[in-house]
Residue, then its C-alpha position, 0 to 999 in steps of 0.5 A: m597222579a592228579v592234574p598239576n595245581n597250576y596252569s601249566f598243564s595241558l589237555q593231554d595231562v587231563r586225558s591221562e588222568i581221566n583215561v580218555g582217548s578223545t582229544s575233545l575237552t567236552e568229552c573229558f568233562y563228560q567222562a570226568d568224576g564230578f567228585k574229583f574236581d577241586s572246588d576252587y577251580e571247577g567253575l562252570k566246567n567249560s574251560l581247561r582251567n577247571f581241571r586244575n588240581y583235578g584228582v587230588v581230593e582223597p575219597t572219604v566215607s562215613i556212615s550213621p549209625s556205626s552200630r545197631s542192636t535189634s530185636s529177634v523179629s524182622n526189622t528194617f532201618t535206614v543207614t546214612v552215607s556221607s561221602n565225596t565219591n562213588w561207593t559200594v555196599s556189601d555184607n557178610a551175613s545171609w540174614i542181612s540185606h540192603n536195597i542198593t549195592s552202590g551209591t554216590g555222594n551223600n545218600s542213604f539206603t535201607v537195611t533189612c534183618m530177617a527174623n532170628n529163630g535160632s537159640s542165640s544172638r548173632s552179629g553181622i557187618i555191613t561195609v560201605s567202601v570207596s577207593g582206599a577207605s571204608a566204613t562199617l556198621r556192626i549189627t547185633q540181633a537178639s535171640p528169641t525170647q525164651t518160653t519157660y515153665s516153672i517147676s519145683l525141683s530138689k537137687d543133690i550130687n547124689a541121684q537118690q538123695s535128690c529125691f528128698r532134698p528141699k525143693q526150689t523153683y526152677y524153670l524148664g525150657g523146651n517142654s513143660n513136662f520135666s521128663q521131656a524138657t531140654n533146658l533147665y534155668a535158674n530164672s524165668s527169662g531163661s538167661l541163666k542156666a541152672g547149676a550141674g547136679f541131679y534134679s528130681d520132682g519127687g518121682l523122676i530123677r534127671y542129671w543136668n550137666g549145666n548145659s543139657f540133660s544127659g544120661s538116662s532118667n531114673l525113678c526115686l526108689s520110693n516110687a520104683 
């Protein structure tokens, strides 16, 4: 509990609030948290009266930005902290790091995101905490840009019929060779996968289930 908001308190009240064993007022000022003084009474911090209402101020914290979207490449940015007390920094992702783990009052720190070499976007959270409160920053990092290769393919629900349907432009992922490609897209950016069905380049037939190629490859009968 805080030191009373009047002048009837004693040095013992102050010692109990700060948890100091010494009976020295100077030592109490030395051990006190500067953020817990009431600005109306802290004065020059040389009198017992300066401890009036000490500890009543609630810890607060806010950060900017509170969200951040980044590209897939490694990048660093600054986070600004506004607080009236000491705070700590933590995160929940191995690809996120920060240059400090704690700070005091209004301050800032830098965040570094490692390059995303995976196949999908990812997110992580940084938390700045004070006693009884916290502020969070959500980081979303994009996946690497897909490299695709255009190809003319025909499609059908029947394997052999796919060899003779009109061809359309699709986009391969993973390899420019149809027989070795691992992905099939409907657009060049690789953000939209092709629909399920049998696809053929006129010689080879492969089944695409909408997410991956499956089953064995076959040859068109006219090419067998």
